[in-house]
C-alpha positions, 0 to 999 in steps of 0.5 A: 303759686303753690299749684304751679310749683306742684305742676312743675315738680310733677313735670320734672319727676316725669321727665327724669323717669322717662329719661331713665327708661330707654328701650334697647335698640332691637334690630329687625334687619339681619343684614344691617345688624350683621354689618353693625356687629362686624364694624363694632366687634359686638356679638349678635343675639338673635331672639326667635320669638312669638312676641304677642302670643308665646308665654315664655317669650313674653316672660323673657322680655318682661323678666330679662330684656326690659331690665337695666342689667340686661340693657347695659350688658347688651349695649356694650356687647351685643347687636340684638335682633328680634326674629319675630313670628307674631300672630297679630302684629303686622310685618312686611312680606320681606321681613316675614321671608327673612325671619322664615329663612333665619328660622330654617338656617338655624333649625328653630323648633320652638320659642323663645330660642336665642342664637348667639353669633360671633361678630363675623356671623359664626354660631357661638351658642344657643339658649332660651328662657332661663329663670333667675332674672337679668343678672343670671341671664347676663352671666349665662350669655357672657359665659357663652361669649367668653367660651368662644373668645377662649377658643380663638 
């Protein structure tokens, strides 16, 4: 009886933990993300990354993008698009071409580069890795967005 109770408690703990660990919905299709941003009025965040080889990209993901403070902000304010240039991960030819085209369009010279676009697709700001964790990063992104809103 005690063994069954311990198993049920363990299952409940695992279920509670898993329900709180939700991944942010990163898009890879820029056209669909643009349509979603326009419809919702959210800004677009393009993350130009080498997700499986770039040390700073991995650090940004680990320290900022995977944290609840960032996820909460992003869900309310952003449509996040991963524009990835991996070395080991497989991508379709169409996705590779889209990512190359976006890299050329926005003049990407290194990774990670973060481009913020308005809901209608106009460039608003450009940034990269910043120290200070998710709260500092959210504040930085919010300043970029608010500076755009103040100009409108």
